[in-house]
N, C-alpha and C positions, 0 to 999 in steps of 0.2 A: 467141567474143567475150565471152559472158556470164561464163564462168569466169575469163577473164583479167582482166576488169574487177573482178569480185568479189574476186579475189586482190589486185589493186592497192588496192582500197578498204580491205580488211583491213589491208594494209601501211601505209595512210595513217591508220589508227586510226578509220575510220568505223564507227559502231555497226551491229550486225547487222541491226536492223530497217531502217535506211536502205540497207544493202547489198541487202537483199531487194527493196525498192522499186525501186532503181536497176537491178538485174539484170532484173526483170520488164519495166520500161519499155524497157530496151535490147533485150530480146528482141522486143518489139512493134515497135520502130522498125526493127530490122535485118530482121525478117520482112517488113515493108512495103516496105523498100528492095529486097529480093531478089525479092519477088513483083510489085511495081508499078513499080520504078525500072529503071535501066540500070546495068550495071557501068562502072567499078569502084565498089564500096561501101566506104566508109571510116568508121571510128568514132573519135571523139576524146572523151576524158574529162578534165575538169579539176576538181581538188579544192582548195577554199580552206578557211579556218577556219570558214566559215559555210554553204557550199553546194557541191554537186556539179553541174557542168554537163556534159551529154553532147550531142554532135551526131552524127548519122548522115548522111553525104553519099552521094549517088549522081549519076550523070550524066544521069538522066532529067529532061526538061523539064516534065513535068506535076506540078502541086502535089498534095499528098494531098487526097483527097476530104474534104469538110466532115464534121464530126462530126454524124452523124445517128443517130436511134434504130435499133437493130438488133432484128429480130424475136426473140422468145424462143427460137425453135428454129433460128436462123441458125447456120451453122458458122463464121462469121467476122464481121468488122465491128465488133469491140469494142475493137480496139487503141488507137485514138485516144481512145476513151472512158476507157480506163484512164489514158492519159497525161494527159488533161484533169483527171481526178479525183484522181490521186495526185501529180502534179508541182505545184510552186509557180509554175511558168511554163513555157510552151512556145510554139513558133512555127516558121515556115518562112522561110528566107533563100535567096534565089537567089545562086548563085555563077557564075563564068564558064562553067562546063560543065554545071551542073545545079542541084541544090538541096541544102540541109542542113536537116534537121528536128532541132530541138534541144529539150531540156527541162532544167529546173533543179529540184533538190530541196534545200531548206534543211535543213541538218543541225543536230542539236541539243544 
């Protein structure tokens, strides 16, 4: 998914730095959906003149855990920290079957 979206972003003329941020955040959200959600997992990306919005949907009913500090030696638990730090906005929406976790990166 990460490669496909990076290719699409390049085709849309998105700057390389923004591509890197979006690809990293996609990787985090897809990993969370696969580890903690329920299949099927779907990714949507939308690019406008000013922002990229990505959502990762899964059929799981549980919301992502709150963003909490991770121990310095923890093997995980930093994905949503990255999303919160690097995205210009993010959130969780319920849908008829599960949830969609989304983020927006303003491009520049």
